[in-house]
C-alpha positions in Angstrom: 0.0 0.0 0.0 1.3 3.5 -0.9 1.3 5.5 2.3 2.7 8.7 0.7 0.5 11.8 1.3 -0.1 13.5 -2.0 1.4 17.0 -2.1 -1.9 18.7 -3.0 -3.7 17.0 -0.1 -0.9 17.9 2.3 -1.0 21.6 1.1 -4.7 21.6 1.5 -4.5 20.2 5.0 -1.9 22.8 6.0 -4.0 25.6 4.6 -7.0 24.4 6.6 -5.0 24.2 9.8 -3.7 27.8 9.3 -7.2 29.0 8.4 -8.6 27.5 11.6 -6.0 29.4 13.6 -4.6 26.2 15.3 -1.2 27.9 15.5 -2.4 31.1 17.0 -0.9 32.4 20.2 -3.9 31.7 22.4 -4.5 28.1 21.2 -3.4 25.5 23.7 -3.6 22.7 21.2 -0.2 23.6 19.7 1.8 20.3 19.4 4.9 20.2 21.7 7.4 19.4 18.9 11.2 19.9 18.9 12.7 22.6 16.8 16.1 22.5 15.1 16.6 25.2 12.5 19.8 26.8 11.3 20.1 29.2 8.3 20.2 32.7 6.9 17.3 35.1 7.3 16.8 38.4 5.5 17.2 41.0 8.2 17.9 44.7 7.5 18.3 44.0 3.8 21.0 41.4 4.1 21.3 37.7 4.9 22.1 37.0 8.6 22.7 33.7 10.4 20.2 32.6 12.9 19.8 29.3 14.8 16.8 28.0 16.7 17.0 25.0 19.1 14.5 23.7 21.6 13.0 20.4 22.7 9.5 21.9 22.8 8.5 24.6 20.3 5.7 25.8 22.6 8.2 27.0 25.2 9.1 30.7 25.5 11.4 32.0 22.9 14.7 33.4 24.2 16.8 35.7 22.0 20.5 36.0 22.8 22.4 39.1 22.0 26.1 38.3 21.9 29.0 40.5 22.9 32.0 41.7 21.0 30.3 43.1 18.9 32.1 40.5 16.7 31.9 37.5 19.0 29.0 35.3 18.0 27.8 32.6 20.4 26.4 30.3 17.8 29.6 28.2 17.4 29.8 27.4 21.2 26.1 27.9 22.3 25.3 24.2 22.6 28.2 23.6 25.0 27.3 26.5 27.2 23.5 26.8 26.9 22.4 23.5 25.4 20.7 22.2 28.5 18.4 25.2 28.5 16.7 23.8 25.4 14.4 21.9 27.8 12.9 25.2 28.9 13.2 27.6 26.0 13.5 27.9 22.3 17.0 29.2 22.1 17.7 31.7 19.4 21.3 32.6 18.5 22.0 35.4 16.0 25.3 36.3 14.4 24.8 40.0 14.3 25.6 42.2 11.3 29.4 42.2 10.9 30.0 39.0 12.9 30.5 35.3 12.2 28.7 33.7 9.4 26.6 36.9 8.8 29.9 38.7 8.0 31.0 35.8 5.8 27.8 35.9 3.8 28.2 39.7 3.3 31.9 40.4 2.7 31.0 43.8 1.3 30.1 44.8 4.8 33.8 45.4 5.4 33.5 48.6 3.4 30.4 49.8 5.3 30.1 51.5 8.7 28.6 49.6 11.6 26.2 51.6 13.8 24.3 51.0 17.0 21.1 52.3 15.4 21.3 49.8 12.5 22.0 46.9 14.7 19.2 47.8 17.1 16.9 47.9 14.1 18.1 44.5 13.0 17.4 43.0 16.4 13.9 44.4 16.4 13.2 43.1 12.9 14.4 39.6 14.0 12.2 39.7 17.0 9.2 40.5 14.8 10.1 37.5 12.7 10.2 35.3 15.7 6.8 36.5 16.9 5.3 35.8 13.4 6.9 32.3 13.4 5.8 31.2 16.9 2.6 33.2 17.4 3.9 34.5 20.7 3.2 38.0 22.0 6.4 38.3 23.9 10.0 37.2 23.6 12.6 36.9 26.4 15.6 39.0 25.7 19.1 38.4 27.0 22.2 40.6 26.2 25.8 40.1 27.3 28.5 42.8 27.3 28.1 44.6 23.9 24.8 42.7 23.5 23.6 44.3 26.7 23.8 47.7 25.0 21.6 46.4 22.1 19.3 44.8 24.5 18.5 47.9 26.6 18.0 49.9 23.4 15.6 47.3 22.0 13.7 47.0 25.3 13.4 50.8 25.4 12.2 51.2 21.8 9.8 48.3 21.6 8.6 47.1 25.0 5.6 45.5 23.3 7.8 42.8 21.8 9.4 41.6 25.0 8.4 39.8 28.2 11.5 40.8 30.1 15.1 41.8 29.6 18.1 40.1 31.3 21.5 41.9 31.1 24.7 40.2 32.1 28.1 42.0 32.1 25.9 45.1 31.5 27.6 48.0 29.7 26.2 51.4 30.8 28.2 54.2 29.3 31.6 54.6 27.6 32.7 57.2 30.1 31.6 55.6 33.3 32.6 52.0 32.4 35.9 53.1 30.9 37.0 55.2 33.9 35.9 52.7 36.6 37.5 49.8 34.7 40.8 51.5 34.2 41.0 52.7 37.8 40.1 49.4 39.4 42.5 47.4 37.2 45.4 49.9 37.8 44.7 49.7 41.6 45.0 45.9 41.5 48.2 46.0 39.5 49.7 48.6 41.9 48.7 46.6 45.0 50.2 43.4 43.5 53.5 45.2 42.7 53.0 44.3 39.0 55.3 46.8 37.5 54.9 45.7 33.9 51.1 46.0 34.0 51.3 49.3 35.8 53.6 50.7 33.2 51.5 49.4 30.3 48.3 51.0 31.8 50.0 54.3 32.6 51.4 54.4 29.1 47.9 54.4 27.6 46.4 56.5 30.4 42.7 56.5 31.4 39.9 56.6 28.8 38.9 58.0 26.5 41.5 56.6 24.2 42.3 57.7 20.7 44.5 54.7 19.9 42.4 51.6 19.1 45.2 49.4 20.6 44.6 50.9 24.1 41.4 48.9 24.6 43.4 45.7 24.0 46.0 46.7 26.5 43.4 47.2 29.2 41.4 44.1 28.2 44.5 41.9 28.6 45.2 43.2 32.0 41.6 42.7 33.0 41.6 39.1 31.9 44.8 38.4 33.8 43.5 39.8 37.1 40.0 38.3 36.7 41.6 34.9 36.2 43.1 35.1 39.7 39.8 35.6 41.5 37.2 33.9 39.3 36.3 30.2 38.9 37.2 29.1 35.3 34.9 27.8 32.7 35.4 24.3 31.3 37.9 24.4 28.4 35.5 22.6 26.1 33.1 25.5 26.2 35.3 27.3 23.8 35.5 24.5 21.2 33.4 25.4 18.2 30.9 22.9 16.8 32.2 21.0 13.7 30.2 23.1 11.2 32.0 26.2 12.5 35.4 24.7 12.2 35.7 24.8 8.4 38.3 27.1 7.0 35.6 29.3 5.5 33.7 29.6 8.8 36.8 30.3 10.8 37.9 33.0 8.3 34.5 34.6 8.5 34.7 34.6 12.3 38.2 36.1 12.4 37.6 38.7 9.8 34.3 39.7 11.3 35.8 40.1 14.7 38.6 42.3 13.4 36.1 44.4 11.4 33.7 44.7 14.3 36.4 45.6 16.8 37.6 48.5 14.7 34.1 49.7 14.2 33.5 49.4 17.9 36.6 51.4 19.1 37.2 53.5 16.0 40.5 54.5 14.5 40.5 57.6 16.7 38.4 56.6 19.6 35.3 57.6 17.7 33.6 54.2 17.2 30.3 52.8 18.5 31.9 52.5 22.0 32.2 56.2 22.4 28.5 56.7 21.8 27.2 54.3 24.5 25.2 56.2 27.1 22.3 54.3 28.4 21.3 56.8 31.1 20.6 59.3 28.3 17.7 57.1 27.2 15.8 58.1 30.4 14.9 56.1 33.5 11.5 54.7 32.4 11.2 51.1 31.2 7.9 49.3 30.6 9.1 45.7 31.0 10.9 43.9 33.8 14.6 44.7 33.8 17.0 42.2 35.5 20.8 42.2 35.7 23.3 39.6 36.6 26.8 40.6 37.6 30.0 38.7 38.3 31.5 40.2 41.5 35.0 40.1 39.9 34.0 41.8 36.6 36.5 44.5 35.9 35.4 45.4 32.4 31.8 46.3 33.4 32.4 47.0 37.1 29.7 46.6 39.7 29.8 50.2 40.9 28.6 51.4 37.4 26.0 48.7 37.0 24.6 49.4 40.5 24.1 53.1 39.8 22.3 52.3 36.6 20.0 49.8 38.2 19.2 52.2 41.0 18.4 55.0 38.5 15.9 53.2 36.4 12.2 52.5 37.0 10.5 49.3 35.7 7.6 47.0 36.6 10.3 44.8 38.2 14.0 45.2 38.5 16.8 43.3 40.2 20.5 42.9 40.4 22.0 39.5 41.1 25.6 39.3 42.2 27.5 36.0 41.4 30.6 35.3 43.5 33.8 34.3 41.8 32.6 35.3 38.4 34.2 37.9 36.1 33.2 39.4 32.8 33.2 36.2 30.8 30.8 33.3 31.6 31.5 30.5 34.0 29.1 27.7 35.3 27.9 29.8 38.3 27.1 32.7 36.1 25.2 30.6 33.6 23.2 28.8 36.3 22.2 32.2 37.8 21.0 33.4 34.4 19.1 30.2 33.9 17.3 30.5 37.3 16.4 34.1 36.6 15.0 33.3 33.1 13.0 30.4 34.4 11.3 32.8 36.8 10.6 35.3 34.0 9.2 32.4 31.9 6.8 31.4 34.7 5.5 34.9 34.9 5.1 34.9 31.1 3.0 31.7 31.1 0.7 33.1 33.9 0.2 36.3 31.9 -0.8 34.3 28.8 
């Protein structure tokens, strides 16, 4: 017996299902099916790489905003966040100028990268996700550079999001830069670390006009954070096989270089210099939650705390994670997971 379902009959059945609204947001009959999608989507007029993974497609959608801005999470996301797929549909996005999105659009290297364009990309992707899943709200999580995009997105379109979670939250170029430099220099002086003290004094406090100065400070930060933070497993940083091809690695490396120069600017005039979240105003219409490693020297607690204290939102919180720095480790990831689960529970009750 031929069990193949004729294409016309299949198309008609799908049309009937859609017409009846069985995939609408309020319908509880949506089948709990896994989702495993990877590919390019048209966002902001170019093809950008987006992956979606979840064990149950009816779970809340969680959009990650990676840092850098040229450091996509997609190659390592399953190692770090894979177990979250039980509770969420995990969406990783190689932002404009990063990873496979940069590889798909090499002409991007001749174009400027702006905060406004990338925020617009993020909002367009969110609208696509809502259309795909029929959900009114998306959970939004931003890390480091991604936390800048996230706050702007939450501010501009609160109707799209259930909650925002910022980790290693950047607040302003001036406040973060000055606090980061001062705290790192103080640690080096207290440790009698003459070479680091000399390197930091040579570049001086921000703002910097030499793009290499950011790298000098970042290397010192990593060195001191490593002394007081619990490390992440080494295999976290091993890319999945599909991202290990020569083509993918070249796209990642070239995108990182391009994005870094766009971020700091050739004369200290890049996207970093324009970051000023307090200038957006204190009012937020969605829950705003923040998670901070207590050893974070790049986005220091003093700056994050002032920002959280200054904003008004339906809910807000700041969670401090001991022995965690700017980069993720297991304790930081677990704290993020717990917070997002609570946000998801509130989302399900609201629906």
